[in-house]
C-alpha positions, 0 to 999 in steps of 0.5 A: 500500500502507497505510504503505509508500512505492511502490518504483520500479526503474530499470534504468540503460539503457547498452546499446542494443536491436536489433531489426527496426526498427533498433537503439535507443540507451539510454546509452552510445554504441556498447555494445550488449547483446551486448558488455555480456554479452562483457564481464561474462563475460569479467570473471567468467572473470578472477575465476574464474582469479584464484581457482584461483590465476592471479592476473592481477596476475602478467600485469600485474607482467610487463609493468610490469617491462618498463618499469623500470630492470632493462629489457634488463640481464644476469641472474646466478644467485647465492647469499645469503651469510649463513646456510645455507639457500641462497636463490637470488638473481637479480642485474641488471647493466648495462655503462656506456659506460665499460666499468664494471659496474652492479649495478641490483638483487638479488632472489629467484630465483622458480624456486628451490625453496628460497625460491621467490623469497622473501628475509629481511631480511638477504637483501633488503639484500644488495645493500647489500654491494656498493653501501654507502658504509660498504663498506671495498674494500681490506684493512685491518691492526692491527699487534700493539700499535697502535690504528689500522688502516691500508690495505694492499695485497692481496699484503700479506694474502695473505703475511700469512695464508700466514706465520700459517698456516705458523707455526700448523702448524708449532707444532701439528702432531703425527706420532703420537698417545700410542699412537705410531700416525702421525697426521700431523695439524694440531690447531692450525688449524681451518676452517669453511666458508661458505654460499654455497661451491659443491660445487665450491669445497667439494671444493676446499678441503676438498682443501688443508684436508686436505693441511695436515693438518687435523681440525677441519673445518666448514660453515656449514650444520651450525653 
């Protein structure tokens, strides 16, 4: 053709051609035309399944997970302690030879309808609450007028809290209102429940606070 160079199209001979006189190899050893069609159809099927949302990466991730450090670990369900959304967590633990329990990993629970396996930056760092080197494992107390904190026992803290609650209740307990109605309420103490409370914990805590006469009860989910 005038002004144009001829274009040659070369088909890469990477399959074996079958015929009545036998097979003639055209490329890769042991790769027939039928095998080529099979592998091509399998690849197209995987692409189609992936486009429907059934990502083959999920199966690969499952295989890889079996070789991670959480293999054989005990899975426990928990709730993120931060905001009131109530995202579900999965905690992976393993018991060491000395009897101690080691926390290996915390991640979102994909079966939860709340967070569907996702976590915000605070929830993703929840593991640091347990393993951080800066975490205090014993209570600290600073006496009135003191400028330093000192380490105390849990018994000391429980007794101190109980004494302060009783003193505040005795000072602010109201038996009758201005109209003479019997109310028996404590107006000097308020209580706020945490987001990680279960239904049972919330019920028992409410019964305890109502028994003390508290009227100012709140839950983090409403704040």
